[in-house]
ROLUMTI-480803 format. One line per field, with one value per residue (C-alpha): residue number from 1; x, y, z. Coordinates in pm, 1 decimal. Example, Ala and Ser with C-alpha at 12.3 -4.5 7.8 and 13.67 -1.06 7.14 Angstrom:
seq (1,2)
x (1230.0,1367.0)
y (-450.0,-106.0)
z (780.0,714.0)
This chain:
seq (1,2,3,4,5,6,7,8,9,10,11,12,13,14,15,16,17,18,19,20,21,22,23,24,25,26,27,28,29,30,31,32,33,34,35,36,37,38,39,40,41,42,43,44,45,46,47,48,49,50,51,52,53,54,55,56,57,58,59,60,61,62,63,64,65,66,67,68,69,70,71,72,73,74,75,76,77,78,79,80,81,82,83,84,85,86,87,88,89,90,91,92,93,94,95,96,97,98,99,100,101,102,103,104,105,106,107,108,109,110,111,112,113,114,115,116,117,118,119,120,121,122,123,124,125,126,127,128,129,130,131,132,133,134,135,136,137,138,139,140,141,142,143,144,145,146,147,148,149,150,151,152,153,154,155,156,157,158,159,160,161,162,163,164,165,166,167,168,169,170,171,172,173,174,175,176,177,178,179,180,181,182,183,184,185,186,187,188,189,190,191,192,193,194,195,196,197,198,199,200,201,202,203,204,205,206,207,208,209,210,211,212,213,214,215,216,217,218,219,220,221,222,223,224,225,226,227,228,229,230,231,232,233,234,235,236,237,238,239,240,241,242,243,244,245,246,247,248,249,250,251,252,253,254,255,256,257,258,259,260,261,262,263,264,265,266,267,268,269,270,271,272,273,274,275,276,277,278,279,280,281,282,283,284,285,286,287,288,289,290,291,292,293,294,295,296,297,298,299,300,301,302,303,304,305,306,307,308,309,310,311,312,313,314,315,316,317,318,319,320,321,322,323)
x (1431.7,1788.1,2059.7,2038.9,1655.2,1703.2,1974.2,1765.7,1467.0,1671.1,1801.8,1447.2,1332.3,1624.0,1568.6,1190.5,1263.9,1568.3,1646.4,1511.0,1178.0,1136.8,1216.7,956.0,684.7,769.2,744.0,437.3,265.3,440.2,379.1,684.7,927.8,1152.3,1377.0,1733.1,1647.4,1398.7,1654.6,1895.5,1652.6,1552.8,1923.0,2037.5,2408.8,2580.3,2723.3,2392.7,2243.7,2525.0,2465.8,2090.6,2131.1,2419.3,2205.8,1899.9,1687.6,1635.3,1635.9,1701.1,1404.7,1506.0,1797.7,1737.5,1436.1,1439.8,1200.1,1205.6,918.1,742.4,430.9,101.1,108.3,450.0,298.2,147.8,478.2,645.4,416.2,480.3,853.4,829.0,626.7,904.6,1170.2,1058.1,848.4,602.5,499.4,149.1,43.9,-64.5,-123.8,-140.8,-42.1,-342.1,-557.2,-443.2,-502.8,-853.6,-904.8,-1007.9,-1077.4,-795.7,-525.5,-312.4,-164.5,223.2,342.2,488.3,422.1,437.6,456.7,724.4,862.9,1206.6,1440.3,1477.3,1479.5,1484.5,1496.4,1211.3,976.8,791.4,869.1,697.8,846.1,646.4,293.2,44.5,-266.1,-569.7,-703.5,-999.3,-757.6,-618.1,-757.7,-631.9,-719.0,-596.3,-347.1,-198.0,-219.8,-344.1,-500.2,-893.0,-1048.4,-1158.1,-801.8,-657.2,-875.1,-740.2,-383.3,-391.9,-571.2,-244.8,-59.5,-306.0,-490.9,-843.1,-983.4,-811.7,-920.6,-1282.2,-1256.8,-1122.6,-1386.2,-1670.1,-1562.1,-1523.4,-1863.1,-2038.6,-1896.7,-1997.0,-1625.0,-1682.3,-1932.0,-1927.5,-1998.8,-1720.2,-1465.8,-1561.2,-1533.1,-1185.6,-1074.8,-1208.8,-1006.6,-685.6,-705.2,-656.1,-417.0,-85.3,-234.5,-204.8,-521.4,-779.3,-948.2,-992.9,-1125.6,-1367.1,-1480.3,-1563.2,-1754.2,-1954.5,-2023.8,-2167.5,-2361.9,-2527.9,-2550.6,-2798.5,-2584.3,-2242.3,-2089.3,-2110.9,-1787.1,-1434.7,-1553.5,-1828.8,-1573.0,-1370.9,-1670.3,-1751.2,-1411.8,-1409.6,-1735.8,-1628.5,-1299.4,-1503.8,-1708.5,-2050.3,-2327.1,-2314.1,-2551.4,-2768.4,-2611.0,-2808.3,-3119.4,-3433.2,-3679.0,-4038.0,-4174.2,-4533.1,-4575.8,-4440.6,-4106.7,-3824.5,-3481.4,-3178.6,-2929.8,-2561.4,-2579.6,-2862.1,-2986.0,-3357.1,-3478.6,-3306.6,-3357.8,-2995.5,-2811.0,-2498.1,-2452.5,-2110.0,-2061.9,-1805.4,-1751.1,-1841.6,-2206.0,-2262.5,-2143.0,-2473.7,-2796.0,-3028.0,-2823.1,-2830.4,-3207.3,-3255.7,-3040.5,-3227.7,-3557.8,-3402.0,-3272.8,-3612.9,-3807.1,-3577.0,-3609.0,-3994.5,-3972.3,-3741.6,-3421.1,-3092.9,-2823.4,-2436.8,-2252.1,-1906.7,-1647.5,-1309.2,-1170.8,-1347.8,-1224.9,-873.4,-865.2,-1079.1,-1139.2,-1258.9,-1536.2,-1786.0,-1794.2,-1829.7,-2116.0,-2298.6,-2232.6,-2392.9,-2702.1,-2715.2,-2655.1,-2340.1,-1979.2,-1711.6,-1372.3,-1054.5,-933.7,-577.3,-359.8)
y (-798.0,-682.3,-841.1,-549.7,-592.7,-979.8,-927.2,-670.1,-904.5,-1204.7,-964.5,-837.8,-1212.6,-1303.8,-1007.3,-1076.9,-1431.9,-1357.1,-1457.7,-1122.0,-1152.3,-1513.4,-1426.5,-1139.0,-1383.3,-1628.6,-1342.3,-1219.4,-1545.8,-1545.8,-1192.9,-1055.8,-1338.0,-1564.3,-1834.9,-1916.0,-2244.1,-2076.6,-1795.3,-2050.5,-2255.6,-1922.2,-1857.8,-1615.2,-1664.3,-1628.7,-1294.9,-1187.2,-1256.5,-1073.2,-772.0,-775.8,-766.3,-512.1,-268.5,-333.9,-469.8,-774.8,-788.1,-1093.5,-1174.4,-1526.5,-1754.3,-1834.2,-1622.9,-1281.8,-999.4,-922.9,-690.5,-471.4,-592.9,-417.3,-623.5,-672.4,-906.8,-1137.5,-1115.4,-1228.7,-1524.0,-1618.8,-1602.3,-1844.7,-2087.2,-2069.0,-2087.2,-2417.9,-2571.8,-2697.7,-2401.2,-2399.1,-2065.5,-2108.1,-1939.0,-1558.4,-1539.4,-1758.2,-1537.9,-1237.9,-1411.1,-1479.9,-1125.0,-1218.1,-908.8,-817.3,-984.3,-748.5,-884.1,-869.3,-1193.1,-1476.7,-1819.5,-2142.7,-2526.8,-2703.0,-3052.4,-2916.3,-2825.9,-2459.2,-2187.7,-1799.3,-1504.7,-1336.4,-1636.6,-1848.1,-2189.1,-2507.1,-2831.6,-3081.7,-2952.9,-3212.0,-3137.1,-3349.0,-3298.3,-3102.5,-2856.7,-2737.7,-2547.3,-2293.8,-1940.4,-1631.2,-1879.9,-2016.5,-2362.4,-2231.7,-2375.5,-2347.7,-2100.5,-2352.7,-2493.4,-2131.5,-2018.1,-2331.8,-2252.4,-1884.9,-1941.7,-2007.1,-1692.4,-1405.3,-1248.0,-1322.4,-996.6,-1049.4,-1417.7,-1301.6,-1061.4,-1315.4,-1588.3,-1358.5,-1232.4,-1605.5,-1686.0,-1379.9,-1442.8,-1819.4,-1917.2,-2167.8,-2286.1,-2364.3,-2739.8,-2759.2,-2600.2,-2823.4,-3117.3,-3036.5,-2954.5,-3302.2,-3461.3,-3279.8,-3301.0,-2999.4,-3160.1,-2950.9,-2723.7,-2336.5,-2143.1,-2402.4,-2329.4,-1966.8,-2070.5,-2316.0,-2036.4,-1805.2,-2081.2,-2143.1,-1771.7,-1752.2,-2067.4,-1945.1,-1587.7,-1394.8,-1371.8,-1256.8,-935.4,-743.0,-556.0,-539.5,-249.1,-475.0,-741.6,-492.2,-382.1,-735.7,-784.7,-476.0,-570.3,-914.4,-813.3,-558.9,-848.8,-712.8,-957.2,-1082.2,-877.6,-1017.3,-925.8,-797.4,-757.1,-656.3,-412.4,-365.3,-7.2,99.1,161.6,-179.5,-44.3,-287.9,-144.6,-353.4,-287.7,-410.8,-509.1,-515.3,-597.1,-609.6,-625.6,-303.9,-152.8,-65.9,-93.4,-16.9,111.6,53.6,339.4,266.0,567.7,354.2,319.9,709.1,824.2,888.1,1088.8,800.2,631.0,944.7,966.9,605.3,646.7,963.8,777.0,486.1,719.4,886.9,561.5,415.6,718.6,685.9,336.2,439.6,267.8,420.9,375.8,424.3,482.9,332.0,440.4,330.7,645.1,614.5,269.3,374.0,691.6,581.3,201.0,210.8,465.8,238.2,-42.7,213.5,389.8,74.0,-62.2,246.1,209.4,-170.6,-123.3,-352.4,-290.4,-338.5,-484.9,-306.6,-333.2,-308.6,-619.1)
z (-3420.6,-3389.8,-3155.8,-2897.2,-2867.0,-2820.4,-2564.8,-2369.2,-2377.6,-2234.4,-1959.0,-1868.1,-1842.4,-1631.5,-1403.3,-1366.8,-1250.2,-1054.5,-688.2,-558.3,-746.9,-627.5,-259.7,-285.7,-417.4,-137.3,126.2,-8.5,128.5,456.6,600.5,444.4,566.3,389.7,530.0,460.9,290.3,71.5,-11.9,-100.2,-321.4,-480.3,-591.7,-336.9,-266.3,63.1,-57.3,-188.2,158.5,341.3,93.8,179.3,547.3,536.1,328.2,545.4,266.1,467.8,854.5,1055.3,1264.6,1409.2,1308.9,956.4,922.1,739.6,693.4,314.9,329.1,585.7,748.7,834.9,1163.0,1323.8,1594.4,1328.3,1154.4,1470.2,1504.7,1152.4,1212.1,1501.7,1283.0,1005.6,1261.4,1412.7,1141.3,1377.0,1609.4,1751.5,1902.7,2253.1,2587.6,2605.0,2238.6,2143.3,2360.6,2159.5,1832.1,1933.9,2054.4,2404.6,2628.5,2873.7,2666.5,2454.0,2149.3,2161.7,2338.8,2109.5,2297.8,2116.8,2149.5,1944.7,1933.5,1848.2,2106.8,2001.1,2252.1,2203.2,2486.2,2308.7,2284.1,2548.7,2418.2,2553.3,2471.5,2689.2,2629.3,2474.8,2317.0,2206.4,1845.3,1982.7,2143.1,1817.7,1512.2,1256.0,1294.9,1106.0,911.6,1236.8,1405.6,1736.2,2064.7,2046.7,2279.0,2526.9,2574.8,2560.6,2863.5,3061.3,2960.9,3054.9,3396.2,3559.6,3422.6,3431.3,3715.9,3814.3,3660.7,3333.0,3328.1,3399.2,3097.4,2864.2,2984.0,2947.2,2607.5,2476.1,2609.0,2465.8,2131.2,2133.8,2110.1,2384.5,2647.5,3000.8,2984.0,2719.3,2941.4,3234.8,3003.7,2906.0,3256.4,3374.1,3077.5,3109.2,3492.9,3744.3,3994.1,3985.3,3718.0,3838.0,3791.0,3746.9,4082.2,3982.2,3647.6,3815.2,4061.0,3762.8,3584.6,3897.1,3934.7,3578.9,3611.4,3937.2,3845.7,3632.7,3317.4,3198.6,3246.1,2906.0,2909.5,3052.4,3282.9,3423.9,3498.1,3695.0,3891.1,3973.9,4116.6,4325.9,4476.5,4558.4,4710.7,4921.6,5080.7,4952.9,4893.6,4536.2,4311.0,4027.1,3685.4,3384.3,3593.6,3408.7,3567.2,3420.8,3455.8,3529.6,3152.2,3061.1,2952.9,3026.5,3146.2,3250.9,3513.5,3499.9,3865.1,4102.5,4461.0,4383.4,4758.0,4841.3,4506.8,4462.2,4126.7,3962.6,3597.1,3447.8,3207.6,2933.2,2710.6,2393.1,2511.5,2502.5,2174.5,2002.3,2068.1,2067.7,2346.3,2539.0,2501.8,2611.7,2927.4,3028.2,2999.3,3202.9,3474.1,3510.6,3535.1,3783.4,4002.1,3970.5,4110.2,4400.4,4280.0,4388.3,4118.9,4161.8,3837.3,3777.4,3520.4,3419.6,3575.8,3908.0,3949.1,3870.7,4078.0,4371.9,4376.7,4732.3,4663.0,4466.6,4726.6,5015.9,4844.0,4754.4,5101.2,5253.1,5045.3,5131.9,5494.3,5476.9,5588.2,5332.2,5353.0,5303.5,4930.5,5025.8,4979.9)
């Protein structure tokens, strides 16, 4: 091997193991991020860091935290940045609800607990929040509050409808259970804690009712009916037809034979479902049931129409939905 080949080989080895490559390897395990300390340890000089930031190769996300690569999910990258920035961040509150994928909570917020005194205008930071071991778990690579504690924490910062959606989705998926939520509420204490009365009310409704709502739309329907002052319906009520066929209504007042079907678009995207719904409609008509259909659009455009129609069928006067 001649001298030129040896020199070229050494150069390639040096480049393959250079600061940039080492930082890229680090970032690949941290959702595209690298810290200032890690960059220094990898051999990036102060001048090299300034060059990377000036040319846009790296982007400063938080003090001492840089994006060295793009991320498929910018929100998860933001959560990772908060973890690297503090060194001990626990994802909590609405951010934890988003991480668990609870209905009604859109991913996007960054909310953490840290024992450091760091603060940032784009992050909701809690310093005085304490958790028991059972309140914490790892999920999607992050230390995060367990679903039970997450529901308790968000009860004071989201509206009742959103809380009901989040609660029902957690219960449907088996992420938590009503006795467990009650147990943690008793242990944590409810005095001075916002939202716990609302959460307790929702738990009681689900214990006394005939089942959980099965979709976010049903949660909205339930809220509209309650605010209108109508008698509470039975949820997920099963009816047996003359031929033995069993059908289920989202909401029902059996004595008056009045029901509501919450029609989310996703339930009507195939022919078999359409046939099933047609048979169900005919069977209910045969048995003298009167059905009102509710959709996301109808609740958005005319929220007073549904309780007015149902109230007329039940012979009940509804309250105003204003305020």
